[in-house]
C-alpha positions as protocol buffer text, in pm:
chain_id: "A"
residue {
  index: 1
  type: MET
  ca { x: 1714 y: 1387 z: -528 }
}
residue {
  index: 2
  type: PHE
  ca { x: 1335 y: 1374 z: -482 }
}
residue {
  index: 3
  type: THR
  ca { x: 1288 y: 1346 z: -858 }
}
residue {
  index: 4
  type: LYS
  ca { x: 1533 y: 1057 z: -880 }
}
residue {
  index: 5
  type: LEU
  ca { x: 1359 y: 869 z: -597 }
}
residue {
  index: 6
  type: ALA
  ca { x: 1020 y: 944 z: -749 }
}
residue {
  index: 7
  type: SER
  ca { x: 1132 y: 808 z: -1088 }
}
residue {
  index: 8
  type: GLN
  ca { x: 1249 y: 487 z: -921 }
}
residue {
  index: 9
  type: LEU
  ca { x: 914 y: 463 z: -742 }
}
residue {
  index: 10
  type: TYR
  ca { x: 731 y: 503 z: -1075 }
}
residue {
  index: 11
  type: ARG
  ca { x: 936 y: 220 z: -1228 }
}
residue {
  index: 12
  type: ILE
  ca { x: 879 y: -11 z: -929 }
}
residue {
  index: 13
  type: LEU
  ca { x: 506 y: 56 z: -931 }
}
residue {
  index: 14
  type: MET
  ca { x: 491 y: 0 z: -1308 }
}
residue {
  index: 15
  type: VAL
  ca { x: 663 y: -336 z: -1266 }
}
residue {
  index: 16
  type: GLY
  ca { x: 401 y: -418 z: -1004 }
}
residue {
  index: 17
  type: ALA
  ca { x: 128 y: -313 z: -1249 }
}
residue {
  index: 18
  type: CYS
  ca { x: 279 y: -541 z: -1515 }
}
residue {
  index: 19
  type: ILE
  ca { x: 288 y: -831 z: -1272 }
}
residue {
  index: 20
  type: ALA
  ca { x: -73 y: -762 z: -1178 }
}
residue {
  index: 21
  type: MET
  ca { x: -177 y: -765 z: -1545 }
}
residue {
  index: 22
  type: VAL
  ca { x: 1 y: -1096 z: -1599 }
}
residue {
  index: 23
  type: MET
  ca { x: -178 y: -1231 z: -1290 }
}
residue {
  index: 24
  type: ALA
  ca { x: -511 y: -1109 z: -1429 }
}
residue {
  index: 25
  type: PHE
  ca { x: -439 y: -1283 z: -1759 }
}
residue {
  index: 26
  type: ALA
  ca { x: -334 y: -1603 z: -1583 }
}
residue {
  index: 27
  type: THR
  ca { x: -643 y: -1599 z: -1363 }
}
residue {
  index: 28
  type: ILE
  ca { x: -877 y: -1543 z: -1656 }
}
residue {
  index: 29
  type: ALA
  ca { x: -700 y: -1811 z: -1862 }
}
residue {
  index: 30
  type: LEU
  ca { x: -726 y: -2053 z: -1569 }
}
residue {
  index: 31
  type: GLY
  ca { x: -1096 y: -1972 z: -1541 }
}
residue {
  index: 32
  type: VAL
  ca { x: -1150 y: -2051 z: -1909 }
}
residue {
  index: 33
  type: LEU
  ca { x: -953 y: -2373 z: -1874 }
}
residue {
  index: 34
  type: ALA
  ca { x: -1143 y: -2467 z: -1558 }
}
residue {
  index: 35
  type: ARG
  ca { x: -1480 y: -2420 z: -1731 }
}
residue {
  index: 36
  type: GLU
  ca { x: -1370 y: -2637 z: -2024 }
}
residue {
  index: 37
  type: ALA
  ca { x: -1243 y: -2909 z: -1791 }
}
residue {
  index: 38
  type: ALA
  ca { x: -1552 y: -2880 z: -1566 }
}
residue {
  index: 39
  type: TRP
  ca { x: -1340 y: -2789 z: -1263 }
}
residue {
  index: 40
  type: ASN
  ca { x: -1490 y: -2577 z: -989 }
}
residue {
  index: 41
  type: ILE
  ca { x: -1230 y: -2323 z: -876 }
}
residue {
  index: 42
  type: GLN
  ca { x: -1384 y: -2070 z: -640 }
}
residue {
  index: 43
  type: GLY
  ca { x: -1306 y: -1700 z: -659 }
}
residue {
  index: 44
  type: LEU
  ca { x: -1125 y: -1674 z: -994 }
}
residue {
  index: 45
  type: ASP
  ca { x: -1341 y: -1385 z: -1111 }
}
residue {
  index: 46
  type: ALA
  ca { x: -1272 y: -1197 z: -789 }
}
residue {
  index: 47
  type: TYR
  ca { x: -897 y: -1253 z: -819 }
}
residue {
  index: 48
  type: ALA
  ca { x: -903 y: -1130 z: -1179 }
}
residue {
  index: 49
  type: GLY
  ca { x: -1085 y: -818 z: -1061 }
}
residue {
  index: 50
  type: TYR
  ca { x: -837 y: -762 z: -778 }
}
residue {
  index: 51
  type: SER
  ca { x: -547 y: -795 z: -1022 }
}
residue {
  index: 52
  type: ILE
  ca { x: -697 y: -552 z: -1272 }
}
residue {
  index: 53
  type: ALA
  ca { x: -768 y: -296 z: -999 }
}
residue {
  index: 54
  type: ALA
  ca { x: -412 y: -336 z: -869 }
}
residue {
  index: 55
  type: ALA
  ca { x: -272 y: -286 z: -1220 }
}
residue {
  index: 56
  type: LEU
  ca { x: -480 y: 27 z: -1269 }
}
residue {
  index: 57
  type: PHE
  ca { x: -378 y: 195 z: -944 }
}
residue {
  index: 58
  type: LEU
  ca { x: -12 y: 90 z: -956 }
}
residue {
  index: 59
  type: ALA
  ca { x: 21 y: 230 z: -1309 }
}
residue {
  index: 60
  type: LEU
  ca { x: -120 y: 575 z: -1223 }
}
residue {
  index: 61
  type: PRO
  ca { x: 211 y: 747 z: -1130 }
}
residue {
  index: 62
  type: ALA
  ca { x: 410 y: 625 z: -1431 }
}
residue {
  index: 63
  type: THR
  ca { x: 130 y: 705 z: -1675 }
}
residue {
  index: 64
  type: LEU
  ca { x: 110 y: 1059 z: -1536 }
}
residue {
  index: 65
  type: LYS
  ca { x: 486 y: 1096 z: -1589 }
}
residue {
  index: 66
  type: GLN
  ca { x: 454 y: 965 z: -1946 }
}
residue {
  index: 67
  type: GLY
  ca { x: 176 y: 1215 z: -2019 }
}
residue {
  index: 68
  type: ASP
  ca { x: -74 y: 937 z: -2086 }
}
residue {
  index: 69
  type: HIS
  ca { x: -352 y: 1081 z: -1872 }
}
residue {
  index: 70
  type: ILE
  ca { x: -611 y: 1281 z: -2058 }
}
residue {
  index: 71
  type: ARG
  ca { x: -531 y: 1652 z: -2056 }
}
residue {
  index: 72
  type: VAL
  ca { x: -777 y: 1899 z: -2199 }
}
residue {
  index: 73
  type: THR
  ca { x: -567 y: 2170 z: -2359 }
}
residue {
  index: 74
  type: LEU
  ca { x: -847 y: 2350 z: -2544 }
}
residue {
  index: 75
  type: LEU
  ca { x: -861 y: 2634 z: -2290 }
}
residue {
  index: 76
  type: ALA
  ca { x: -489 y: 2642 z: -2209 }
}
residue {
  index: 77
  type: GLN
  ca { x: -393 y: 2686 z: -2577 }
}
residue {
  index: 78
  type: ARG
  ca { x: -598 y: 3004 z: -2599 }
}
residue {
  index: 79
  type: LEU
  ca { x: -437 y: 3172 z: -2297 }
}
residue {
  index: 80
  type: ASN
  ca { x: -124 y: 3380 z: -2291 }
}
residue {
  index: 81
  type: ALA
  ca { x: 185 y: 3234 z: -2124 }
}
residue {
  index: 82
  type: GLN
  ca { x: 126 y: 3396 z: -1784 }
}
residue {
  index: 83
  type: HIS
  ca { x: -238 y: 3288 z: -1758 }
}
residue {
  index: 84
  type: ARG
  ca { x: -155 y: 2940 z: -1891 }
}
residue {
  index: 85
  type: ARG
  ca { x: 107 y: 2901 z: -1621 }
}
residue {
  index: 86
  type: GLY
  ca { x: -145 y: 3009 z: -1356 }
}
residue {
  index: 87
  type: LEU
  ca { x: -398 y: 2759 z: -1490 }
}
residue {
  index: 88
  type: GLU
  ca { x: -136 y: 2483 z: -1483 }
}
residue {
  index: 89
  type: HIS
  ca { x: -47 y: 2574 z: -1122 }
}
residue {
  index: 90
  type: PHE
  ca { x: -414 y: 2552 z: -1027 }
}
residue {
  index: 91
  type: CYS
  ca { x: -463 y: 2219 z: -1209 }
}
residue {
  index: 92
  type: LEU
  ca { x: -155 y: 2067 z: -1047 }
}
residue {
  index: 93
  type: PHE
  ca { x: -271 y: 2188 z: -705 }
}
residue {
  index: 94
  type: LEU
  ca { x: -617 y: 2044 z: -767 }
}
residue {
  index: 95
  type: GLY
  ca { x: -470 y: 1715 z: -893 }
}
residue {
  index: 96
  type: THR
  ca { x: -247 y: 1691 z: -586 }
}
residue {
  index: 97
  type: ALA
  ca { x: -537 y: 1765 z: -352 }
}
residue {
  index: 98
  type: LEU
  ca { x: -772 y: 1515 z: -516 }
}
residue {
  index: 99
  type: SER
  ca { x: -510 y: 1241 z: -533 }
}
residue {
  index: 100
  type: ALA
  ca { x: -422 y: 1303 z: -166 }
}
residue {
  index: 101
  type: TYR
  ca { x: -791 y: 1273 z: -80 }
}
residue {
  index: 102
  type: VAL
  ca { x: -814 y: 938 z: -263 }
}
residue {
  index: 103
  type: ALA
  ca { x: -488 y: 819 z: -103 }
}
residue {
  index: 104
  type: TYR
  ca { x: -603 y: 912 z: 246 }
}
residue {
  index: 105
  type: PHE
  ca { x: -933 y: 731 z: 215 }
}
residue {
  index: 106
  type: SER
  ca { x: -770 y: 433 z: 41 }
}
residue {
  index: 107
  type: CYS
  ca { x: -530 y: 395 z: 333 }
}
residue {
  index: 108
  type: ARG
  ca { x: -817 y: 440 z: 576 }
}
residue {
  index: 109
  type: LEU
  ca { x: -1014 y: 170 z: 394 }
}
residue {
  index: 110
  type: VAL
  ca { x: -720 y: -70 z: 423 }
}
residue {
  index: 111
  type: TRP
  ca { x: -690 y: 4 z: 793 }
}
residue {
  index: 112
  type: ILE
  ca { x: -1061 y: -46 z: 858 }
}
residue {
  index: 113
  type: SER
  ca { x: -1069 y: -371 z: 660 }
}
residue {
  index: 114
  type: TRP
  ca { x: -765 y: -497 z: 848 }
}
residue {
  index: 115
  type: THR
  ca { x: -892 y: -408 z: 1194 }
}
residue {
  index: 116
  type: THR
  ca { x: -1244 y: -544 z: 1131 }
}
residue {
  index: 117
  type: HIS
  ca { x: -1118 y: -858 z: 954 }
}
residue {
  index: 118
  type: ASP
  ca { x: -1339 y: -776 z: 656 }
}
residue {
  index: 119
  type: VAL
  ca { x: -1355 y: -1049 z: 390 }
}
residue {
  index: 120
  type: SER
  ca { x: -1502 y: -1054 z: 41 }
}
residue {
  index: 121
  type: GLN
  ca { x: -1861 y: -1164 z: -3 }
}
residue {
  index: 122
  type: GLY
  ca { x: -1764 y: -1418 z: -269 }
}
residue {
  index: 123
  type: ALA
  ca { x: -1676 y: -1783 z: -230 }
}
residue {
  index: 124
  type: ASP
  ca { x: -1306 y: -1696 z: -205 }
}
residue {
  index: 125
  type: ALA
  ca { x: -1351 y: -1508 z: 129 }
}
residue {
  index: 126
  type: THR
  ca { x: -1032 y: -1307 z: 71 }
}
residue {
  index: 127
  type: ALA
  ca { x: -924 y: -1065 z: 341 }
}
residue {
  index: 128
  type: LEU
  ca { x: -1013 y: -738 z: 169 }
}
residue {
  index: 129
  type: TRP
  ca { x: -719 y: -541 z: 306 }
}
residue {
  index: 130
  type: ILE
  ca { x: -488 y: -737 z: 74 }
}
residue {
  index: 131
  type: PRO
  ca { x: -629 y: -616 z: -262 }
}
residue {
  index: 132
  type: GLN
  ca { x: -710 y: -276 z: -110 }
}
residue {
  index: 133
  type: LEU
  ca { x: -344 y: -236 z: -14 }
}
residue {
  index: 134
  type: PHE
  ca { x: -241 y: -222 z: -380 }
}
residue {
  index: 135
  type: MET
  ca { x: -499 y: 49 z: -441 }
}
residue {
  index: 136
  type: ALA
  ca { x: -361 y: 251 z: -149 }
}
residue {
  index: 137
  type: ILE
  ca { x: 1 y: 208 z: -263 }
}
residue {
  index: 138
  type: GLY
  ca { x: -90 y: 322 z: -614 }
}
residue {
  index: 139
  type: ALA
  ca { x: -284 y: 618 z: -479 }
}
residue {
  index: 140
  type: ILE
  ca { x: 12 y: 724 z: -262 }
}
residue {
  index: 141
  type: GLY
  ca { x: 238 y: 694 z: -568 }
}
residue {
  index: 142
  type: PHE
  ca { x: -8 y: 914 z: -758 }
}
residue {
  index: 143
  type: VAL
  ca { x: 23 y: 1183 z: -491 }
}
residue {
  index: 144
  type: VAL
  ca { x: 402 y: 1161 z: -519 }
}
residue {
  index: 145
  type: SER
  ca { x: 379 y: 1201 z: -896 }
}
residue {
  index: 146
  type: PHE
  ca { x: 159 y: 1511 z: -866 }
}
residue {
  index: 147
  type: VAL
  ca { x: 396 y: 1662 z: -610 }
}
residue {
  index: 148
  type: ASP
  ca { x: 686 y: 1581 z: -844 }
}
residue {
  index: 149
  type: ALA
  ca { x: 501 y: 1741 z: -1137 }
}
residue {
  index: 150
  type: SER
  ca { x: 429 y: 2051 z: -926 }
}
residue {
  index: 151
  type: LEU
  ca { x: 795 y: 2083 z: -824 }
}
residue {
  index: 152
  type: HIS
  ca { x: 902 y: 2055 z: -1188 }
}
residue {
  index: 153
  type: HIS
  ca { x: 645 y: 2315 z: -1287 }
}
residue {
  index: 154
  type: PHE
  ca { x: 756 y: 2562 z: -1019 }
}
residue {
  index: 155
  type: ARG
  ca { x: 1120 y: 2519 z: -1130 }
}
residue {
  index: 156
  type: ARG
  ca { x: 1009 y: 2562 z: -1494 }
}
residue {
  index: 157
  type: GLU
  ca { x: 1143 y: 2219 z: -1585 }
}
residue {
  index: 158
  type: PRO
  ca { x: 959 y: 1972 z: -1809 }
}
residue {
  index: 159
  type: PHE
  ca { x: 786 y: 1687 z: -1629 }
}
residue {
  index: 160
  type: PHE
  ca { x: 569 y: 1511 z: -1882 }
}
residue {
  index: 161
  type: ALA
  ca { x: 748 y: 1279 z: -2122 }
}
residue {
  index: 162
  type: ALA
  ca { x: 490 y: 1339 z: -2397 }
}
residue {
  index: 163
  type: SER
  ca { x: 519 y: 1657 z: -2598 }
}
residue {
  index: 164
  type: ASP
  ca { x: 246 y: 1917 z: -2621 }
}
residue {
  index: 165
  type: GLU
  ca { x: 213 y: 1839 z: -2990 }
}
residue {
  index: 166
  type: ALA
  ca { x: 125 y: 1476 z: -2911 }
}
residue {
  index: 167
  type: ALA
  ca { x: -139 y: 1597 z: -2664 }
}
residue {
  index: 168
  type: ARG
  ca { x: -295 y: 1822 z: -2932 }
}
residue {
  index: 169
  type: VAL
  ca { x: -314 y: 1546 z: -3191 }
}
residue {
  index: 170
  type: GLU
  ca { x: -501 y: 1308 z: -2962 }
}
């Protein structure tokens, strides 16, 4: 049940990441057009940056599931099965802890920006909690994906969509 809900979450967040990338493209294209037409549209660079950051964080859970994050297997390949499993447990625990740390402070940053009415320093004067919210949502999704990966690992079920052979080739 948790795995099914997590997979749906990964898909929803990946759709959000795709929308954010399209928004980044549209913002950059509008900026190019505006420069050619000598229009002065304030804050386009900031909005492109917000969109790219949103795409990056929203894509984290699905890319972990697909095995697209960098995994260093040089040490793990040289260990026997029992020690490799222990190393994988440790790495998943560490990944869960670090992603939870990032998620906690991302949520805290959103809360502080919202309560203090913090706005960007640029000409757009965007309320910063809005772009920070996408970072926090992506970070929470990343924690969910690490917990999901850990549960799969403890049950000795495959989690990563990419094969070990693909990881070795890269």
